[in-house]
C-alpha positions as CSV (number, residue, x, y, z in Angstrom):
1,M,0.0,0.0,0.0
2,V,3.0,2.3,0.2
3,R,4.0,4.1,-3.0
4,P,7.5,3.8,-4.4
5,G,9.8,6.1,-2.3
6,G,7.1,6.3,0.4
7,K,7.4,5.8,4.2
8,L,5.5,3.4,6.4
9,I,5.4,4.4,10.1
10,L,4.5,1.7,12.6
11,I,3.1,3.2,15.8
12,G,2.4,1.1,18.9
13,I,2.9,-2.4,20.1
14,H,2.1,-5.3,17.8
15,S,1.0,-8.8,18.9
16,G,3.6,-10.6,16.9
17,P,6.2,-10.6,14.1
18,A,5.3,-9.4,10.6
19,E,6.6,-10.6,7.3
20,F,7.7,-8.4,4.4
21,N,9.7,-8.8,1.2
22,P,13.0,-6.8,1.7
23,T,13.8,-7.0,-2.0
24,E,10.6,-5.2,-2.9
25,L,11.3,-2.7,-0.1
26,V,14.8,-1.9,-1.5
27,R,13.9,-1.8,-5.2
28,S,11.0,0.6,-4.6
29,K,13.0,2.8,-2.2
30,K,10.5,2.5,0.6
31,S,11.2,3.1,4.2
32,I,9.8,1.5,7.4
33,I,10.1,3.7,10.5
34,G,9.2,2.5,14.0
35,A,7.7,5.0,16.5
36,Y,6.7,4.3,20.1
37,A,5.9,7.9,21.2
38,Y,4.2,10.6,19.3
39,E,3.3,14.3,19.5
40,P,-0.2,15.7,19.2
41,E,0.9,17.1,15.8
42,T,1.3,13.5,14.6
43,W,-2.4,12.9,15.1
44,Q,-3.3,16.2,13.5
45,R,-1.3,15.3,10.4
46,A,-2.8,11.8,10.3
47,L,-6.3,13.2,10.5
48,A,-5.5,15.8,7.8
49,L,-4.3,13.1,5.5
50,L,-7.5,11.1,6.1
51,S,-9.7,14.1,5.5
52,S,-7.9,14.9,2.3
53,R,-8.4,11.3,1.1
54,R,-4.7,11.1,0.2
55,V,-4.5,7.8,2.2
56,A,-6.6,4.9,1.0
57,V,-7.9,3.5,4.3
58,E,-10.7,1.5,2.8
59,A,-8.3,-1.3,2.0
60,I,-7.4,-2.0,5.6
61,I,-10.9,-1.8,7.2
62,T,-12.1,-5.3,7.5
63,H,-15.2,-4.8,9.6
64,R,-17.8,-2.0,10.2
65,V,-19.7,-2.3,13.5
66,P,-22.4,0.0,14.9
67,L,-21.1,1.8,18.0
68,A,-23.8,0.1,20.0
69,E,-22.1,-3.2,19.2
70,A,-18.6,-2.0,20.1
71,R,-18.0,-5.0,22.4
72,R,-18.5,-7.3,19.4
73,G,-16.0,-5.2,17.4
74,F,-13.3,-5.5,20.1
75,E,-14.0,-9.3,20.4
76,L,-13.4,-9.7,16.6
77,A,-10.1,-7.9,17.0
78,V,-9.0,-9.9,20.1
79,R,-9.9,-13.2,18.3
80,R,-7.9,-11.9,15.3
81,E,-10.9,-12.2,13.0
82,A,-10.6,-8.5,12.1
83,A,-7.6,-6.4,11.2
84,K,-9.2,-3.0,11.6
85,V,-12.7,-2.4,12.9
86,L,-14.5,0.9,12.1
87,F,-17.2,1.9,14.6
88,I,-20.2,3.6,13.1
89,P,-21.9,6.1,15.4
């Protein structure tokens, strides 16, 4: 999902190892950056990117759950049946 020359920033703690193809990473000049802490400006920038539709988030949303059923959404994630759950108000 990262364009050639783009950067992928991983924020937070993940439940396990991830696999990727280092050859594709090198040939397309992509970067992976790990971040544990962040500033409020980081969230502001992320929200601005989402608002501008410059980031295609639809591809990573696996489930849409009404907010009233939030518990079910979290259970899907805990059981690893969902990658990203979008809660609908």
